[in-house]
N, C-alpha and C positions, 0 to 999 in steps of 0.2 A: 331831191336835194334838201328839202326842209326836214325830212326824217333823219338825214345824216347830221344836220345841225342840231336837231332836237336831241338825238341820242348822244351827241358829243357834249351838249350842255348838261344832260342828265348824268353822264359819266363824270363830268367835272364836279358837279355838286355832290355826287356820291363819294368821289375821291376826297373832297373837302370834309364831309361829315365822318368818313371812315378815319381819315388822318386825325381829326380832332378827337374822336373816340379813342383811338389807339394812344395818342399822346396823353390823354387824361388817364387812361388805364396804366400806362408805363409810370407816370408820375405818382399815381395812387399806389402802385406796387412799391416804388422806391420809398414812399413815405410810410409804408407799413399798413396799407389798405385802410386808409382814413375814411374813404367814402364807401358806403353811405354813412353819414354821420349819425351816430346813435347817442351822442353825449348831450342831448338837449336838456335833460333833467328838469330843472326848475325854470326853464325859459330858453329861448333861442340865443345862445351866446354867439357872439360874432367871432369870425376867424381871427381877427386882429387882437382880440383879448384873450385868446387861448394861449397856453404855453405848454411846454413839455413838463413832465412831472418833476424832473430834476430842477428845472428853472423855477417852477412854482415853489418847491420845497426850499430852495435857496432864498428866494424872495421872502417867503414866510419867516425863515430864520433871521434874515436881515431886518425885517420889520420888528420882530421881537427884540433883537439886539438894539435897534435904534430906540425902542421904547424904554429898554433898560438904561440906555445912555441918557435919555431925557430925564428919567426918574432920578438917576444919579446926579445929573447936573442941577436939577431942581433942589435936591436935598443937600448938595454941597456947592452953593453958589460962589463961595470965595476961593475954591480950589481951582487950579489950572485944568484945562481940558485933558482928560486922560488919553492914553493911547487908544485910538479908535479901533484898531484890530482886536483889542481885548474884548470889545463889545460886538463888533460886526463880523469878526472872523476874517480870514485871509481873503483877498480878492480872488476872482476866478483865475485858474491857471490858464496858460495859453491853449492847452488842449481842450479844457472845458469850454472856453470862449469860442474856439474854432468849432466844436461840436454843436454848440447852441446856434452859432451863426449859420452853419451848414443846414441844420434842421429848419431854421426860420426861412432861409432862402428857398429850400425845397417846398415848404408849406406855401410860401408866397407865390412861387411859380405855379403850383397846383391850383391855388386860389385864382390866379389871373386867368388860367386856361378855363376853369369852370365858370368864372364870372363873365368872361368874354365869349369865347367860341362855344363853351358848353351850353350857355343859355340860348345862343343862336341855333343850336341843335333842335330846340323845341319848335322852331319855325322851319328850318331847312330839312329836317328829317321827314316829317309828314309830307311836306311839299314834294320832296324828291321821290318818296314812296309812291305818291299818287301819280306823279309825272311818269315814273317808270312803268307803273301798271297801265296807264293810258297808252304809252308807246307800245307795250307788249301786246295789248289787244287791238290797237289800231293798225299796226303794220304786220303783215303776214310774212315778210322776208326774214329768213333765218339770220341774216346779217344784222338785223336790229332786234330781233326777238331774244337772242341769246344774251347780248349785252344788257338789254332791259331786264331780263330775268335775274342776271347777276346783280344789277342795281337794286332790284326789289329785295333780294336776299340781304345784301349789305345794308340797305336802309333799315330793314326790320331788325337786324342784329344791333345796329347803332342806336335805334330807338329803344330797343329792349335794354341795352346797357345804360342809356340815358335815364330811363325810369328806374332801373334797378339801383344805380348809383345815386339817384336823387340829386341831380345837379342843382336844381332850383332850391329845394328845401335845405340842401347842405350848406347853402350860403347863410342860413340863419335869418332870412328875411321874414 
């Protein structure tokens, strides 16, 4: 009876870590294989401060435009404020804003999975692996050896992907 409860608990934990691993992999694929992060460059930038290349270029252009506007206003203090679009350019189109919002939502979802369940993998993965190995060698019945062997394989694959995708270091901590 205790071996059935033990293998059921091991299968449950294995299912949780495999689901987490698959969910992170699917989100990572949808986001363009962002993990493992290799953009650390001059320091560990946080996810929240990163942006898409289009968004960064647009923001850079806007900063230049606002600086031009400030210089213009300083050199012409008595004139009325000119048309802002002349300096800042047109606002985002609906399609551009939708694209930016969709990409940010996807990045946010990937971050929340890596930050929450992805980090929990560092505890659950090895624990489940050891638990499955103990069950495999402790019980000689085929009814528990086969599921425990499957749990071992799934745990090893999940742990491998966890380290390959660098969940912890990808958070920029």
